[in-house]
C-alpha positions in Angstrom: 19.1 16.4 36.3 20.7 16.0 32.9 22.1 12.6 32.0 24.6 11.7 29.3 24.4 8.7 27.0 27.6 7.9 25.1 27.6 5.3 22.4 30.5 4.2 20.2 29.8 2.6 16.9 32.5 -0.1 16.7 31.9 -0.5 13.0 33.1 3.1 12.4 35.6 3.4 15.2 39.2 2.7 14.0 41.4 3.4 16.9 44.6 2.2 15.1 44.0 4.8 12.3 43.3 7.9 14.4 45.2 10.0 16.9 42.9 9.2 19.8 41.3 12.6 19.4 38.3 11.6 21.6 40.7 11.4 24.6 43.1 14.2 23.6 40.5 16.9 23.2 38.1 15.9 26.1 38.1 18.9 28.5 37.7 16.9 31.8 40.3 14.4 30.5 42.8 17.3 30.1 42.2 18.3 33.7 43.0 14.9 35.0 39.6 13.1 35.1 39.5 9.7 33.5 36.5 10.2 31.1 37.9 8.5 28.0 40.1 5.4 28.5 41.1 2.7 26.1 40.2 -0.9 26.9 42.4 -4.0 26.3 40.8 -4.4 22.9 42.0 -1.0 21.9 38.6 0.7 21.7 37.7 3.7 23.8 35.3 3.6 26.8 33.6 6.8 27.8 32.6 7.2 31.5 29.1 8.6 31.2 29.0 9.7 34.8 32.0 12.0 34.3 31.1 13.1 30.7 30.0 16.8 30.6 28.1 16.5 27.3 30.2 19.0 25.4 30.2 16.8 22.3 33.8 17.8 21.5 34.9 14.1 21.2 32.0 13.5 18.7 33.1 16.4 16.6 36.7 15.6 16.7 36.3 11.9 15.9 37.5 11.6 12.2 35.2 8.6 11.6 32.0 10.0 13.2 31.9 7.0 15.5 30.8 8.7 18.7 27.4 9.9 19.7 26.7 11.9 22.8 23.1 12.5 23.8 22.1 14.8 26.6 18.8 13.7 28.1 17.1 16.6 30.0 14.9 14.0 31.7 15.9 10.4 32.2 13.0 7.9 31.7 11.5 7.2 35.0 12.9 3.7 35.2 16.3 2.1 34.8 17.0 0.6 31.4 15.4 -2.7 30.8 18.4 -3.9 28.9 21.8 -2.5 27.9 24.2 -4.3 25.6 27.4 -3.1 27.2 29.5 -0.1 28.0 28.8 2.8 25.6 26.2 0.6 23.9 22.5 0.7 23.0 20.0 0.6 25.9 16.2 0.2 26.0 13.8 1.7 28.4 10.4 0.0 29.1 8.6 -2.9 27.3 5.3 -3.2 25.5 2.3 -4.5 27.5 0.8 -7.7 26.1 -2.9 -8.4 26.4 -4.6 -11.8 25.9 -7.0 -11.8 23.0 -5.6 -8.6 21.5 -3.0 -7.7 18.9 -0.5 -5.2 20.3 1.3 -3.3 17.6 4.7 -1.7 17.9 5.9 1.0 15.5 8.8 3.4 15.3 12.3 4.1 14.0 14.7 1.4 13.0 17.4 1.0 15.7 15.2 2.1 18.7 14.8 -1.3 20.3 11.7 -2.9 18.8 13.4 -6.2 18.1 15.2 -6.0 21.5 11.8 -5.6 23.2 10.5 -8.6 21.3 13.5 -10.7 22.2 13.0 -9.8 25.9 9.3 -10.6 26.0 9.9 -13.9 24.1 12.6 -15.0 26.6 15.4 -14.9 24.1 17.1 -12.2 26.1 17.2 -12.1 29.9 17.0 -8.4 30.6 20.0 -7.1 32.6 18.3 -3.9 33.9 21.3 -1.9 32.8 23.8 -4.0 34.8 25.6 -5.5 31.9 28.7 -6.2 34.0 26.8 -8.2 36.7 23.6 -9.4 35.0 20.7 -10.1 37.4 18.9 -13.4 37.6 15.2 -13.8 36.9 14.3 -13.4 40.5 15.7 -9.8 40.5 14.0 -9.1 37.1 10.6 -10.1 38.5 11.1 -7.9 41.5 11.9 -5.0 39.2 8.5 -5.6 37.4 6.6 -6.1 40.6 3.2 -4.3 40.5 3.2 -3.9 36.7 1.0 -5.5 34.1 4.0 -7.5 32.8 4.8 -9.2 36.1 2.6 -12.3 35.7 3.5 -12.6 32.0 7.3 -12.5 32.7 6.9 -15.0 35.5 5.4 -17.4 33.0 8.4 -16.8 30.7 10.9 -17.3 33.6 9.3 -20.6 34.7 8.9 -21.9 31.2 5.2 -22.5 31.7 4.3 -19.9 28.9 5.0 -21.2 25.4 6.2 -18.8 22.8 6.3 -18.8 19.0 8.4 -16.2 17.0 8.4 -15.1 13.4 11.9 -13.5 13.2 12.7 -10.3 11.3 15.2 -11.8 9.0 13.9 -14.8 7.1 16.6 -15.1 4.4 18.6 -17.4 6.6 16.0 -20.1 6.0 17.5 -20.6 2.5 20.8 -21.8 3.8 19.6 -23.6 7.0 17.1 -26.0 5.3 17.7 -28.1 2.2 14.4 -30.0 2.2 11.1 -28.8 0.8 9.0 -26.0 2.3 6.3 -28.6 3.1 8.8 -30.6 5.2 10.0 -27.6 7.0 6.5 -26.4 7.8 5.5 -29.9 9.1 8.4 -29.8 11.6 6.8 -26.8 13.3 3.2 -27.9 13.1 2.2 -29.2 16.5 -1.4 -27.8 16.1 -2.5 -29.4 12.9 -3.0 -26.0 11.3 -0.2 -25.9 8.7 -2.1 -27.0 5.6 -4.9 -24.6 6.3 -2.4 -21.8 7.0 -0.6 -22.6 3.7 -3.8 -22.3 1.8 -4.8 -19.0 3.5 -1.4 -17.5 2.8 -1.2 -18.5 -0.8 1.6 -21.0 -0.4 0.0 -24.1 -1.9 2.1 -23.9 -5.1 5.3 -23.2 -3.1 5.4 -26.1 -0.7 7.2 -28.6 -3.0 10.1 -26.2 -3.5 13.1 -25.6 -1.2 13.4 -22.3 0.7 16.4 -21.4 -1.6 14.0 -21.5 -4.5 11.3 -19.3 -2.9 10.9 -15.6 -3.5 11.1 -13.1 -0.6 7.3 -12.9 -0.2 6.9 -16.6 -0.2 9.7 -17.0 2.3 8.1 -14.4 4.5 4.7 -16.1 4.5 6.3 -19.5 5.0 7.9 -18.1 8.2 4.5 -16.7 9.3 2.8 -20.1 8.7 5.6 -21.8 10.7 5.1 -19.5 13.6 1.3 -19.6 13.5 1.2 -23.4 13.2 2.9 -23.9 16.6 0.8 -24.4 19.7 1.8 -21.5 21.9 0.5 -18.9 24.4 2.2 -15.9 22.9 3.0 -15.2 19.3 5.6 -12.6 18.1 5.7 -11.3 14.5 8.7 -9.1 13.6 8.0 -7.3 10.3 5.9 -9.9 8.6 4.8 -7.6 5.8 8.2 -7.3 4.2 8.4 -8.5 0.5 4.6 -9.1 0.4 2.2 -7.2 -1.8 -1.0 -5.6 -0.3 -3.1 -8.7 -0.9 -0.6 -11.0 0.8 -0.2 -8.5 3.7 -3.9 -8.6 4.2 -3.8 -12.4 4.4 -1.0 -12.3 6.9 -2.9 -9.7 9.0 -6.0 -12.0 9.1 -3.9 -14.9 10.3 -2.5 -12.7 13.1 -5.9 -11.4 14.2 -7.3 -15.0 14.3 -4.5 -16.0 16.7 -5.5 -13.2 19.1 -9.2 -14.0 18.7 -8.4 -17.5 20.1 -7.2 -15.9 23.3 -3.5 -15.7 22.7 -1.0 -12.9 23.4 0.2 -11.4 20.1 2.9 -8.7 19.4 3.2 -7.3 15.9 6.3 -5.2 14.9 5.7 -3.5 11.6 6.4 -0.3 9.6 3.4 -0.4 7.2 0.8 1.7 9.1 -2.1 0.3 6.9 -1.1 -3.2 8.0 -0.9 -2.1 11.7 -4.2 -0.2 11.4 -5.9 -3.4 10.0 -4.3 -5.9 12.3 -3.7 -4.3 15.7 -6.0 -3.2 18.7 -3.4 -1.3 20.7 -0.1 0.3 19.8 3.2 1.4 21.4 5.6 3.8 19.7 9.4 3.2 20.0 11.3 6.4 20.0 14.8 7.7 20.9 18.1 8.0 19.0 18.6 5.1 16.6 21.5 2.9 17.7 21.9 4.9 20.9 18.9 4.4 23.1 15.2 3.6 22.7 12.1 4.2 24.8 8.9 2.2 24.5 5.9 4.6 24.9 3.0 3.9 27.2 0.3 1.8 25.5 -2.3 3.8 23.5 -5.4 3.0 21.6 -4.7 2.3 17.9 -6.2 5.6 16.7 -4.5 7.8 19.3 -1.1 6.0 18.9 -0.8 6.4 15.1 -2.2 9.9 15.2 0.4 10.8 17.9 3.2 9.3 15.8 2.1 11.3 12.8 1.7 14.5 14.8 5.2 14.0 16.3 4.0 14.4 19.9 3.3 11.5 22.3 0.8 12.7 25.0 1.2 9.5 26.9 4.9 10.3 27.5 4.7 14.1 27.1 7.5 14.0 24.6 8.0 15.4 21.1 9.6 13.0 18.7 9.4 15.1 15.5 9.1 18.9 15.0 6.9 18.7 11.9 3.5 17.0 11.9 2.4 15.1 8.8 -0.4 16.9 7.0 -2.9 15.0 4.8 -4.6 16.4 1.7 -8.2 16.5 2.7 -9.3 16.8 -0.9 -8.3 13.2 -1.5 -6.5 14.0 -4.8 -4.3 16.8 -6.1 -5.3 18.6 -9.2 -2.4 21.0 -9.7 -0.8 18.9 -12.5 -4.1 18.3 -14.4 -3.3 20.7 -17.2 0.4 20.3 -17.2 2.2 19.0 -20.3 3.2 15.3 -20.4 6.8 14.4 -20.0 6.2 10.7 -20.8 3.5 9.4 -23.1 3.0 5.8 -24.3 0.6 3.9 -26.5 -0.8 0.5 -25.6 2.2 -1.6 -24.7 2.6 -5.4 -25.1 5.3 -7.5 -23.6 5.6 -11.3 -23.4 7.9 -13.7 -21.6 7.7 -17.5 -21.4 4.5 -18.2 -19.5 3.6 -14.5 -18.9 2.0 -11.7 -21.0 1.6 -8.0 -20.0 -0.7 -5.4 -21.6 -0.5 -1.8 -20.6 -3.2 0.7 -21.5 -2.1 3.9 -23.2 -1.3 6.8 -20.9 1.0 9.6 -19.9 2.9 11.1 -17.0 2.6 14.9 -16.6 5.0 17.5 -15.3 4.6 18.1 -11.6 2.7 15.0 -10.6 3.4 11.7 -8.7 1.9 8.7 -10.3 1.5 5.7 -8.0 1.5 2.1 -9.3 -0.3 -0.5 -7.3 -1.2 -4.2 -7.7 -0.2 -7.7 -6.7 3.3 -9.1 -7.1 4.1 -10.8 -10.4 1.7 -8.8 -12.6 4.4 -6.9 -14.5 4.8 -3.6 -12.6 8.6 -3.7 -12.7 8.5 -4.6 -16.4 6.3 -1.6 -17.0 8.7 0.7 -15.2 11.7 -0.8 -17.1 9.9 -0.2 -20.4 9.4 3.5 -19.5 13.1 3.7 -18.5 14.2 2.2 -21.8 15.8 -0.9 -20.2 13.2 -3.2 -21.7 11.8 -2.9 -25.2 8.0 -3.5 -25.6 7.0 -6.2 -28.2 4.5 -3.7 -29.6 3.7 0.0 -28.9 6.0 2.8 -28.1 7.2 5.1 -25.3 7.6 8.8 -26.2 9.7 10.8 -23.8 10.9 14.4 -24.1 12.8 14.2 -20.8 15.7 12.4 -19.0 14.7 9.7 -16.6 16.4 8.5 -13.4 15.5 4.9 -12.4 15.8 3.1 -9.0 15.5 -0.6 -9.5 13.6 -3.0 -7.2 16.6 -5.1 -6.3 19.7 -3.4 -4.9 23.3 -4.2 -5.2 25.8 -3.8 -2.3 28.8 -4.7 -4.4 30.3 -1.2 -4.5 33.8 -1.2 -3.0 33.9 2.0 -1.1 32.1 4.3 1.4 28.7 5.9 1.0 30.4 9.3 0.5 32.6 7.8 -2.3 29.5 6.3 -3.9 27.8 9.7 -3.9 30.8 11.5 -5.3 31.2 8.8 -8.0 27.6 8.9 -9.1 26.6 12.6 -8.8 29.8 14.5 -8.0 30.0 16.9 -5.0 26.6 18.4 -5.8 25.1 16.1 -3.1 26.8 18.1 -0.4 25.4 21.4 -1.5 22.0 23.0 -1.4 19.3 22.2 -2.2 20.4 18.5 -2.4 21.7 18.5 1.2 18.5 19.7 2.9 16.1 18.3 0.3 17.3 14.7 0.1 20.5 13.8 1.9 19.5 14.9 5.4 15.8 14.0 5.3 16.8 10.4 4.3 19.5 10.2 6.9 22.2 9.5 4.3 24.5 12.1 6.0 24.7 9.9 9.1 26.3 7.0 7.2 28.8 8.7 4.9 31.8 6.9 6.4 30.2 3.4 6.2 31.2 0.9 3.6 28.5 0.3 1.0 29.0 -3.5 1.2 28.3 -3.5 4.9 25.1 -1.4 4.9 21.8 -2.8 6.3 18.8 -3.3 4.0 17.3 0.0 5.1 20.6 1.9 4.7 21.2 0.5 1.2 17.6 1.5 0.3 18.1 5.1 1.4 21.3 5.3 -0.5 19.7 3.9 -3.7 16.7 6.4 -3.4 19.2 9.3 -2.8 21.3 8.3 -5.8 18.1 8.2 -8.0 16.8 11.5 -6.8 20.2 13.4 -6.9 20.8 12.6 -10.6 19.8 15.4 -12.9 16.6 14.3 -14.6 13.0 15.3 -15.3 11.3 12.0 -14.5 12.1 9.9 -11.5 11.0 6.2 -11.5 11.3 4.3 -8.2 10.5 0.6 -7.8 9.5 -0.3 -4.2 11.5 2.5 -2.4 9.8 1.9 1.0 11.3 -1.7 1.4 13.2 -1.9 4.7 12.5 1.7 5.6 10.9 2.5 8.9 7.8 4.6 9.5 9.6 7.9 9.8 11.7 7.2 6.7 8.6 6.4 4.7 7.0 9.7 5.7 10.1 11.6 4.8 10.2 9.8 1.5 6.6 10.7 0.7 7.3 14.4 1.5 10.4 14.3 -0.8 8.5 12.8 -3.7 5.7 15.4 -3.3 8.2 18.2 -3.2 10.0 17.0 -6.3 6.8 17.0 -8.2 4.9 20.1 -6.9 7.8 22.4 -6.1 10.4 21.4 -8.6 8.1 20.6 -11.6 9.5 17.0 -12.0 7.5 13.9 -12.6 7.6 10.9 -10.3 6.5 7.3 -10.9 6.5 5.1 -7.8 5.7 1.4 -7.4 5.1 0.4 -3.8 3.1 -2.0 -1.6 2.6 0.4 1.3 -0.9 1.7 0.4 -0.5 4.5 2.9 2.6 5.9 1.2 1.0 5.6 -2.2 -2.1 7.4 -1.0 -0.1 10.1 0.8 2.3 10.9 -2.1 0.3 10.2 -5.3 -1.8 12.4 -7.6 -2.9 9.7 -10.0 -2.8 5.9 -9.9 -2.1 3.1 -12.3 -3.8 -0.2 -11.1 -2.5 -3.6 -12.2 -4.8 -6.6 -12.3 -4.7 -10.1 -13.7 -3.3 -13.5 -12.7 0.1 -13.3 -11.0 2.9 -15.0 -12.9 0.7 -15.5 -16.0 -1.2 -12.4 -17.2 -0.9 -8.8 -16.2 -3.0 -5.8 -17.2 -2.2 -2.1 -16.4 -4.9 0.5 -16.4 -4.4 4.0 -17.9 -3.6 6.6 -15.2 -6.7 7.4 -13.2 -7.7 10.0 -10.6 -6.7 8.9 -7.1 -10.3 8.4 -6.0 -11.1 6.2 -9.0 -7.9 4.3 -8.7 -8.1 3.8 -5.0 -11.7 2.7 -5.3 -10.7 0.1 -7.9 -7.7 -1.1 -5.9 -9.4 -1.2 -2.4 -12.4 -2.9 -4.0 -10.1 -5.7 -5.2 -8.6 -6.0 -1.7 -12.0 -6.0 -0.1 -11.2 -3.3 2.4 -12.6 0.2 2.9 -11.0 3.5 4.0 -12.2 6.4 6.0 -10.7 9.7 7.1 -9.6 9.9 10.7 -11.7 12.7 12.3 -8.7 14.1 14.2 -5.8 14.0 11.7 -7.5 13.5 8.3 -5.2 10.5 7.7 -6.4 7.3 5.9 -7.8 4.7 8.3 -8.8 1.1 7.4 -12.3 0.2 8.6 -12.4 -2.9 10.8 -13.9 -5.8 8.7 -17.7 -6.1 9.2 -18.0 -2.7 11.0 -21.0 -0.6 10.2 -19.0 1.8 8.1 -17.2 -1.1 6.3 -20.6 -2.7 5.4 -22.1 0.6 4.3 -19.2 1.7 2.1 -19.2 -1.7 0.4 -23.0 -1.5 -0.2 -22.7 1.8 -2.0 -19.4 0.9 -3.8 -17.3 3.7 -2.1 -14.2 2.0 -0.8 -12.2 5.2 -0.5 -12.8 7.9 2.1 -16.1 8.6 3.7 -16.5 10.9 6.7 -16.8 8.7 9.8 -20.2 8.4 11.3 -20.8 9.0 15.0 -19.4 6.3 17.2 -17.2 4.9 14.3 -13.9 6.4 15.2 -12.2 3.0 15.4 -14.3 1.5 12.6 -15.8 -1.0 15.1 -18.9 -3.0 14.8 
């Protein structure tokens, strides 16, 4: 039986400015059935039971506010939670396991945070009965016979203590005027806060207020606050955001140690390298963003991430993407090796009060992607700004025979207008024509937010718009500073494919700074590795082959990579495993074929 899901985006819906086309053109409505009615607040309500799924209302809506999804097979349960009529609903929940880190990955808007809020007790699940919400007794009866029954009983009775690291940490800046140390001490009922601050690199940040902290410091402070509480279950919602690879590794170790002490731990994260290092099991959230979400059955870490990349979830027998992600088994591309340089630079020097940057001479060639990696505060953004001509080096020179398009690290949402108007203003109508439409706009999902006001976009939406604006400008060299920030897994994979295509198929050059090691590895042909002392001294290498660069970078992180035997994707070896110890002994941190019995990099 086919079921209809109808969702109305109230941000886009403007019933006072339209002719109620959704009601006027609905075929069953015309024949006398009350499918589309308007509530007391003036907004339409679509009766999903009477809807025939023709999608005429969605096509006729002048503001693209309506989404109709026809599900050939309804998930085998009722929704765990639905926010209201014609609103988002979530099917199933992740299964938590004591002593293990359970990861959750998937598209933004498919219910990962909702699932976390249900499991942490912040939301009492209504089982789809939003008009007459059930009590805990009915919820526990719904989960009777499942692995979650005992856990949820502990949440319902209050006997199970919970600690949460929320997704959005910026609110801490306005909610607390004291020092970070004082804030951390308020949450520390385990006596671990000082040790956690040391492990997370926060010792020099504690005497400042949250409003004075950078994004990464604020994120790690929130992790320390959650981990210092004495609890039975710990929830971490996107703890990698703003942090560099070294800081993400420190966060992952804190999370793993909590699980090792016998706690429940749920990790929601978009960085697959982070998840690969930190988690033991994984769930994939899929569905239609903002419309409905389904939590997949629990899978082993290797199978779950491989299934996500393949686009087919065998646990649910569902395809979530038509095109699988293919990895270059050579480990490095060589097509651009003999291509002419579009950018060349001598040794560059740049100094600021208290900081000095030295960049070794190098070039960027036609048809290649150059990845830039290293810790925060080493001068990566300054390097990119010097190449783009925004900063002048104190010594040395940049020689460019091409036009450059630059996407900055920090984005502005001050534009007064819609996404479509921003595109028209920046690049003209070319964005709505081929090859821009199928090459950039649709793969990034920018076409789905054309009617949204720029100043009301989420972080991920604003990032996609900024990347699109950069790539749609007519240029030969595209420089992008942290383009994966706020993007979900699927969007990062789409971005990596776009960057590859711009380089290999269109003969452009791409320079990309990012902390997602998987994205850099997937997209790059050569690497520039930054080292030094954050905030004081930075040094950039000349561009190196990917193998040489990844060996240097992973060696500084102290982690090793291998190829997954099924998909060829990069996998992080578990610390102390046989393969991890062997690769470190021979100095090969990047890609060795797995030995028998080492599929999960276990000891």
